[in-house]
Structure formats: C-alpha cells, structure tokens
ZAVO-657062 format. One line per field, with one value per residue (C-alpha): residue in one letter; x, y, z. Coordinates in pm, whole numbers, always signed. Layout:
N
r A,...
u X,...
v Y,...
w Z,...
// end
This chain:
107
r M,N,V,I,C,S,A,A,R,A,L,A,V,I,L,A,I,V,S,A,F,V,S,V,P,L,T,P,P,L,L,L,V,F,G,G,I,A,A,I,N,N,D,S,E,K,N,S,R,N,F,L,I,T,I,V,L,L,L,G,A,E,T,L,Q,V,L,P,A,V,G,Q,H,L,S,T,I,F,T,S,L,G,I,A,F,V,G,A,S,I,V,A,I,V,I,T,L,A,Y,R,L,K,R,D,W,V,K
u +8225,+8015,+8282,+8555,+8347,+8268,+8633,+8744,+8486,+8607,+8971,+8888,+8722,+9008,+9270,+9079,+9082,+9447,+9545,+9450,+9722,+9989,+10128,+10146,+10249,+10026,+9709,+9525,+9581,+9487,+9170,+9076,+9132,+8947,+8657,+8641,+8640,+8370,+8144,+8161,+7838,+7640,+7304,+7194,+7033,+7355,+7554,+7327,+7380,+7754,+7760,+7588,+7813,+8119,+8011,+7932,+8258,+8475,+8306,+8244,+8534,+8760,+8493,+8555,+8893,+8720,+8648,+8901,+9133,+8973,+8895,+9215,+9179,+8812,+8886,+9157,+8932,+8640,+8864,+9012,+8664,+8584,+8880,+8748,+8405,+8564,+8704,+8360,+8198,+8445,+8388,+8011,+8037,+8253,+8021,+7714,+7882,+7976,+7617,+7485,+7731,+7644,+7273,+7318,+7529,+7434,+7076
v +15565,+15563,+15356,+15604,+15899,+15722,+15628,+15987,+16113,+15863,+15955,+16325,+16264,+16043,+16293,+16578,+16389,+16288,+16646,+16752,+16530,+16495,+16774,+16674,+16949,+16818,+16804,+17104,+17002,+16642,+16756,+16972,+16680,+16427,+16669,+16737,+16369,+16303,+16562,+16430,+16226,+16478,+16608,+16971,+16905,+16762,+17046,+17303,+17135,+17123,+17498,+17562,+17317,+17484,+17827,+17708,+17515,+17798,+18060,+17857,+17615,+17867,+17928,+17581,+17693,+17837,+17487,+17382,+17088,+16971,+17302,+17328,+16973,+17017,+17347,+17184,+16891,+17110,+17357,+17065,+16939,+17289,+17270,+16939,+17095,+17387,+17131,+16973,+17312,+17410,+17082,+17130,+17479,+17363,+17070,+17295,+17551,+17279,+17151,+17503,+17573,+17243,+17318,+17664,+17560,+17200,+17161
w +1192,+1510,+1684,+1588,+1710,+2037,+2089,+2025,+2275,+2537,+2474,+2512,+2849,+2970,+2855,+3022,+3353,+3321,+3238,+3590,+3734,+3462,+3247,+2881,+2633,+2352,+2558,+2404,+2040,+2117,+2291,+1990,+1752,+1967,+2017,+1645,+1555,+1814,+1648,+1292,+1314,+1520,+1406,+1444,+1784,+1928,+1773,+1940,+2274,+2212,+2148,+2481,+2667,+2514,+2634,+2986,+3021,+2893,+3108,+3421,+3464,+3634,+3898,+4036,+4171,+4478,+4608,+4868,+4795,+4468,+4299,+4097,+3965,+3877,+3707,+3494,+3402,+3297,+3115,+2922,+2840,+2719,+2480,+2344,+2296,+2109,+1866,+1833,+1777,+1507,+1321,+1353,+1207,+917,+835,+851,+627,+376,+368,+313,+32,-130,-99,-249,-547,-626,-741
// end
C-alpha cells in the first residue's frame, strides 16, 4: 500500500506542475483522488501537517501572481497542489471519524 500512496503523491505533484502549462478538464477531480489516495496511510502527525499545508496553499497560492513572468504558472501549480491536499484532508477526516466511531461502538 505504501507504493500506491507514494505513486499517487508523485502523480499529484506531476499533474499539478503540468496543469500550469496544459489545460486538462479532469485535473481538479484527478488531483482530489490522487491526494486522497496519498493520505490513506498517514498518521495523525502527517494529517495535522496536511491540514496546515492545505490552508496555506489555498489562501496563499493566488498571491504568487504578483511575480513577473512566472507568477501565473506558480500560482496555478500551488493552487493545484492545494486541491490535492484538500483531497488528502478529506480522506484524513473520514478515516479519523471512522476510527472514532469504531472506538465508540466496538468494545
């Protein structure tokens, strides 16, 4: 499973970079799926970091547009990475909720 999670993470990064130069209509859903798959084996520490990274990327990626020449491309790349991290965060929340429900009801 570690190999699948690592491959999904690599594909998300590659797709985020490619999205700055090529327009693909399925990019956001693919990024969500790849990000979610990448987060399946995360522990709570990694999930906490992912939540922070998600917030920073979603709030700060657009700021990169002020850079001349490369700003638009960097903004697109980091926004796309933010979408992948949203997928990872959602999976982390669902897994945590499932563990808590199991802990509460199965004794």
